C-alpha positions in Angstrom: 45.3 111.8 -69.7 42.6 109.2 -69.1 43.8 107.0 -66.3 40.9 104.5 -65.9 37.6 103.6 -67.5 34.9 100.9 -67.0 33.5 99.1 -70.0 30.2 97.3 -69.7 28.4 95.2 -72.3 24.8 96.2 -72.1 23.5 92.9 -73.5 25.5 90.5 -71.4 26.3 92.8 -68.4 30.0 91.8 -68.6 32.3 94.4 -67.2 36.0 95.3 -67.6 37.8 97.8 -65.5 40.9 99.3 -67.2 43.5 101.4 -65.3 46.9 102.6 -66.2 48.3 101.4 -62.8 46.0 99.4 -60.5 44.4 96.7 -62.6 46.7 93.6 -62.7 45.3 91.6 -65.7 44.0 94.2 -68.1 46.0 97.5 -68.3 44.8 100.6 -70.0 47.2 102.3 -72.5 45.1 105.1 -73.9 41.7 106.2 -74.9 41.0 108.3 -78.0 37.6 110.0 -77.7 37.7 111.3 -81.3 35.9 114.5 -82.0 32.3 115.5 -82.8 32.0 117.2 -86.2 29.5 119.9 -86.8 27.7 120.3 -90.1 26.2 123.7 -91.0 23.2 124.3 -93.1 23.6 127.6 -94.9 22.2 129.8 -97.7 23.2 133.0 -99.4 21.8 135.6 -101.8 23.3 136.8 -105.1 26.3 139.1 -104.4 26.2 138.3 -100.7 29.4 138.3 -98.7 29.6 135.2 -96.5 26.6 133.0 -95.7 23.7 132.7 -93.3 23.8 129.7 -91.0 20.3 128.3 -90.5 21.2 125.2 -88.5 24.0 123.1 -87.1 23.8 119.3 -86.8 26.4 117.0 -85.1 27.6 113.7 -86.3 28.7 110.6 -84.5 32.0 110.1 -82.5 34.7 107.5 -83.3 36.3 106.0 -80.1 39.2 103.7 -79.7 40.6 102.0 -76.5 44.0 100.3 -76.4 45.5 98.3 -73.6 47.4 95.2 -72.6 46.6 91.8 -71.3 49.0 90.4 -68.7 49.3 86.7 -67.9 51.9 84.1 -66.5 50.9 81.2 -68.8 49.5 80.3 -72.1 46.3 79.0 -70.4 45.8 82.3 -68.6 46.3 84.4 -71.7 43.8 82.2 -73.6 41.2 82.6 -71.0 41.6 86.4 -70.7 41.4 86.7 -74.5 38.2 84.7 -74.4 36.7 87.1 -72.0 37.6 90.1 -74.2 36.2 88.2 -77.3 32.8 87.9 -75.4 32.9 91.5 -74.2 33.4 93.2 -77.6 30.7 92.3 -80.2 29.7 94.6 -83.1 26.1 93.6 -82.4 26.1 94.6 -78.8 26.4 98.1 -77.3 29.2 98.9 -74.9 28.8 101.5 -72.1 32.0 103.4 -71.4 32.1 105.0 -67.9 34.7 107.7 -67.1 34.7 109.7 -63.9 30.9 109.6 -63.5 30.2 110.3 -67.2 28.8 107.7 -69.6 29.1 107.2 -73.3 27.5 104.4 -75.3 29.6 103.0 -78.1 28.9 100.3 -80.7 32.0 98.4 -81.7 32.6 98.6 -85.4 34.9 95.6 -85.5 35.7 92.6 -83.3 38.6 93.1 -80.9 42.0 93.4 -82.5 45.2 91.8 -81.1 48.7 92.8 -82.1 50.3 90.8 -85.0 53.8 91.3 -83.6 55.2 88.5 -81.5 56.8 90.8 -78.9 53.4 92.4 -78.3 51.3 89.2 -78.5 52.7 86.1 -76.6 52.0 84.1 -73.5 52.9 86.9 -71.1 51.6 90.1 -72.7 49.2 91.0 -75.5 48.3 94.4 -76.9 44.6 94.8 -77.9 42.5 97.5 -79.4 38.7 98.2 -79.2 37.3 100.6 -81.9 33.7 101.8 -82.1 31.3 104.6 -82.9 29.1 106.5 -80.5 25.8 107.1 -82.5 24.9 109.7 -79.8 28.2 111.6 -79.5 27.4 113.3 -76.2 28.5 112.2 -72.8 25.9 112.1 -70.1 25.9 111.9 -66.3 26.0 108.4 -64.9 22.8 109.1 -62.9 19.6 110.8 -63.8 18.7 114.2 -62.3 15.2 114.1 -60.7 13.1 117.2 -60.1 9.9 117.0 -58.2 7.3 119.5 -59.4 4.7 118.2 -56.9 5.0 115.2 -54.6 4.2 113.9 -51.2 6.7 113.3 -48.4 5.9 110.4 -46.1 5.7 111.4 -42.5 4.4 108.2 -40.9 7.3 106.3 -39.2 8.2 104.3 -36.1 8.6 105.1 -33.3 5.6 107.3 -33.8 5.0 110.6 -31.9 1.4 111.5 -31.5 0.7 115.2 -30.8 -2.3 116.1 -28.7 -4.2 119.3 -29.5 -5.8 121.6 -26.9 -9.1 119.9 -27.4 -7.6 116.6 -26.4 -7.9 114.9 -29.8 -4.7 113.2 -31.1 -3.3 114.3 -34.5 -1.2 112.1 -36.7 0.5 113.5 -39.9 0.6 110.8 -42.5 2.3 112.8 -45.3 3.2 116.3 -46.4 2.4 117.5 -49.9 4.9 119.8 -51.5 3.3 121.4 -54.6 5.1 123.9 -56.8 3.0 125.0 -59.8 6.1 126.5 -61.4 9.4 124.7 -61.2 12.8 125.8 -62.4 14.9 123.0 -64.0 18.5 123.8 -64.6 20.3 122.0 -67.5 24.0 122.4 -66.8 25.0 120.4 -69.9 26.3 121.7 -73.3 23.2 121.1 -75.3 19.4 120.7 -75.0 18.2 117.4 -73.9 15.0 115.4 -73.7 13.4 114.2 -70.4 11.0 111.8 -68.8 7.8 113.4 -67.5 6.0 111.3 -64.9 2.4 112.0 -63.9 1.1 110.1 -60.9 -2.5 110.4 -59.9 -3.6 110.1 -56.2 -7.2 110.5 -57.2 -9.2 111.4 -60.3 -7.2 113.7 -62.6 -8.5 115.0 -65.9 -6.2 115.9 -68.8 -2.9 116.6 -67.1 -0.3 118.7 -68.9 3.2 120.2 -68.5 3.8 123.7 -70.0 7.1 125.5 -70.8 6.5 129.0 -69.2 9.0 130.7 -71.5 7.9 129.2 -74.9 4.3 128.2 -74.0 5.0 124.8 -75.6 3.2 122.0 -73.8 2.6 118.3 -73.6 -0.9 117.3 -72.7 -2.8 114.1 -72.3 -6.5 113.9 -73.2 -7.4 111.3 -70.6 -8.9 111.1 -67.1 -6.5 109.3 -64.8 -7.8 107.0 -62.1 -6.3 106.9 -58.6 -2.9 105.1 -58.7 -2.5 105.6 -62.4 1.0 106.5 -63.6 1.9 108.0 -67.0 5.5 108.2 -68.2 6.3 110.5 -71.2 9.8 110.1 -72.8 10.7 113.0 -75.0 14.3 111.9 -75.7 15.1 111.7 -79.4 15.1 108.1 -80.6 13.0 106.9 -77.7 9.9 109.0 -77.7 6.9 107.2 -76.1 4.0 107.5 -73.7 3.4 104.6 -71.4 0.6 104.3 -68.8 0.5 101.9 -65.9 -2.5 101.0 -63.6 -2.7 98.0 -61.2 0.6 96.6 -62.5 -0.5 96.6 -66.1 1.2 98.7 -68.8 -0.3 100.1 -72.0 0.7 102.4 -74.9 -0.9 105.8 -74.2 0.4 107.5 -77.3 -3.2 107.7 -78.5 -4.1 110.0 -75.6 -1.5 112.6 -76.7 -3.0 115.9 -77.5 -2.3 116.6 -81.2 -1.0 120.1 -80.4 1.5 118.8 -77.9 5.3 119.3 -78.3 8.0 116.8 -77.3 9.4 119.2 -74.8 13.2 119.6 -74.5 15.3 121.2 -71.8 17.4 124.1 -73.1 20.8 124.8 -71.7 20.4 126.8 -68.5 17.2 127.6 -66.6 13.9 126.2 -67.8 10.6 127.2 -66.2 7.8 124.6 -66.3 4.2 124.6 -64.9 2.1 121.5 -64.5 -1.7 121.6 -64.8 -4.9 119.6 -65.0 -8.5 120.4 -65.8 -9.7 118.5 -62.8 -7.8 117.1 -59.8 -4.7 119.3 -59.7 -4.4 118.9 -56.0 -4.1 115.1 -56.3 -1.6 115.1 -59.2 2.1 114.4 -58.7 4.6 115.4 -61.3 8.3 114.3 -61.6 10.9 115.1 -64.2 14.0 113.0 -65.0 16.8 114.0 -67.3 20.5 113.6 -68.0 22.9 116.5 -68.3 24.8 116.0 -71.6 28.3 117.2 -72.5 30.5 117.5 -75.7 33.8 116.7 -73.9 34.6 115.6 -70.4 38.4 114.7 -70.3 40.0 116.3 -67.2 43.4 116.8 -65.8 44.2 114.4 -62.9 
């Protein structure tokens, strides 16, 4: 049973917490997550028994949320309905949060109130929110960050200065932690895209990220200046390459090597190696992604 959820309108930032017990004005009755339907692509030969499955695609997910408004006057009920009317809009995406998981749903209708007087009056009113999740998979509420190569700041106050045997003081300003091959573990139920961030601390020529297992790669044919940052988004529906230097952003899609692949993280372990033709020692590489799940409902 789902005992509480948080709804957030991603356009207006309006939020509504619904709980079976603790919320006094808006009470959750139930959530129906629907199901994700798989569609198989198949073929068969003459006289063949059964079929060959060549691919499986997944459709969207239908979601409905029902609950109750509680008030002590007609004025209160009217104001609380106004809030719901603003929160639920078929033109604005709703983010549904449940136990640290997130699902984006687009309302397919405006909010529905009960047409029965005993369920819609000055004291209580039953409502229903229905929508569709174009991306049917839940994801973690926060991104997972993996550092392939970065620098840890060491300069802090109060500062301790070590003196070597020759009498000269030494101060460590930072510690670089490179790892040419990094293991990224996707604990979700399906492969997922990611954001690859290259940050140059000097002159870097043609940085790339390579999947060690498949030998697929994403490469930029560009020399990066010191302080230049490139973000590559490989998530389906939001693929892009953005560069930033001195606070100015630009579309770097034109620098993408034509043999590049929009890298995805398979379920389980993924080995990646970062590289550059020049300046590997001054290249930082970070990878961000969300674990994604088919179902998340738990026993409480």
